[in-house]
C-alpha positions, 0 to 999 in steps of 0.5 A: 486893811483900808483906813480913812487916811489911805482914802484921804490920800487917794482922794487928793491924787491926780485926775488920772487916779480918781477911779482908784479913789472911788474904788477905795472909798466905796470899799471903806464904806461898803465892804465889797459885798455885791448887792442886788438891784431892784430887778435882781429881786424879781421886782418888775416896775411898769410895762416897758423893758429896761435897757441892756444895763438898765442905766442912763448910759443905755442912751448911746453916748451918755457918760457918767463919772464919780469922785468919792471923797472920804476923809477921816471920820467926818467927810463923806461927800463927792461929785457925779458928772453926767455928759450928754455926749463925749464931744465938745458940748459947748460947740454942739449943745443938746436940747434940754429942759428943767422942771422944778417940783419944789424949788428949795434947792440950788440948780445953777444954770437953770434959768438959761436952760429954761430960756434957750432950751439948751445944755452946753456943759456936763451936768454936775451933782454935788453937795449944797455948799459946793455948788459954787466950786463946781460951777467954777470947775465946769467953766474952767473945764469948758474953757480949756477944751479945744475949739473954745479959745474965744468963749467968754460965757459958759452956762454951767449946770450944777445941782445939789442935795444937802449931805450935812448930816453925814458930811462936814459940809461947812468944810468945803472939801470938794475942790475944783480938781474933784469936779474936773476929775469926775468929768474926765473919768466919765465913761459909758457902760455900767454906773456905780450906784449907792454911796458913791460920788454925789450920793456918798453922804445922802439919806433917803427915807431914813435909810442910806440913799445915794446914786441910782439909775435905770432905763426903759426902751420903747417898743418899735411901734412907739419909736424904739427910743431909749430913756434913762434916769439917774437920781441923787436921793436925799429925801423923805416920805413913806417908802413904797416899793412896787406898791408895798408899804415898806416904810410902814412895815419897817416902822421908819417913815416921815411923820411917824414915830420920833427919831432917836433924839426925839425929832419927827421926820417931816420928809425934808431933803432933796432929789436931783433927777437927770433924764436922758433920751435919744428921742428927737424931742425939743425943749418944750417936750423935754420939760414935760418929760422932766415933769413926769420924772419928778412925778415918778418920785410919788410912786416911791412914797415921796412927800415932797416936803417943804424943805425938799428941793425936787428938780429934774433936768432932761436932755435929748442926745438926738442929732436932730435937736442939737445946736451946732456952733456957727449954724444959722438954721436947718430943717429938723424932724421932731416928735409931735406932742401926741407921740411923746406920751410913751416917753412919759411912762418910761420916765415914770418907770425909770425914775421909780426904779432908779430910786429903788436902786439907790437904796438897794445898792447903798451900804451903811455909812458912819460919820460924825458919830452917826450911822445911817443903815442900809435898807434891810433887803432881807426884810424888804424881800419878805414884805414884797412877797407878802404883798404879792410884788415878787414871788 
């Protein structure tokens, strides 16, 4: 039988053992039952098909890694790292952009991304008070990579949401080693979702949220490009799934009935969105794509509350728009603004489905005397059928 102590010990192991830590932590929270994703319930979001695994890693070369930290009865937090490619990101930067829906949050490194249109480090997500630690860790990781011996400036990109409701956030439980472990454990292929990594202690629409991902592939007539999204969901509003008013039907939504302590949920929280594509789009159009990802939250019912930090980071893996160290200039081929519109639709669809997956895959989490329930999928299935969203 797993205990909090065994998970805590595992969480402090070496970098090589971090994957085991994630699995133990997930077992403690989730129990091990396999849950369906949105598509498994027959829910069809949008008009474009998903990629092979319906994840951000459908974009070739993109990797994702998690460190899940579970200690005692009050630590539920972690780190999620997204690598645009498996090489030296500082020496081969990718085109990138940031869009801010509501700036109540901390997105380290965003100003330089906005200025230069480049991302030169892994993108790391964690909790609010661990941003500083994560920046330090990303810088340390970058400086130790072969070829970076003379580097004296690193723009680490780190985002966050506040998991203080389920996590002892003031305890600074995320360490440099946890962050580096998430980066080094990042892999291509299926992405673990729900209460893992940076989503371990997050809450979405009053239910257990977490990490979710999805992708879309454009038809060949639109270039055949792939776009993937990963979200860290920790926000509120009135949950809507495929158009069905699930939050209202379940009686749990912002500005609705007061909670168990008499509070009224005002839809605060945050959401971090990471968008990847292999389309050759520059920073200007990546910012437009990132904006559509933030807009995609509205499809799920987000109220973009005053205390909700809603950010999207977008990047292209296309070699056409990479920035290689020592290169002074070269011709490149990029999509025209008119050709980007299909990617807007893909970003809307993938973001919407990624949010659903973060909810569908999450298990209940208990911490600090509080239990946040998982979305009741049996009732959700009934509601979706009632409104004609599924058969």
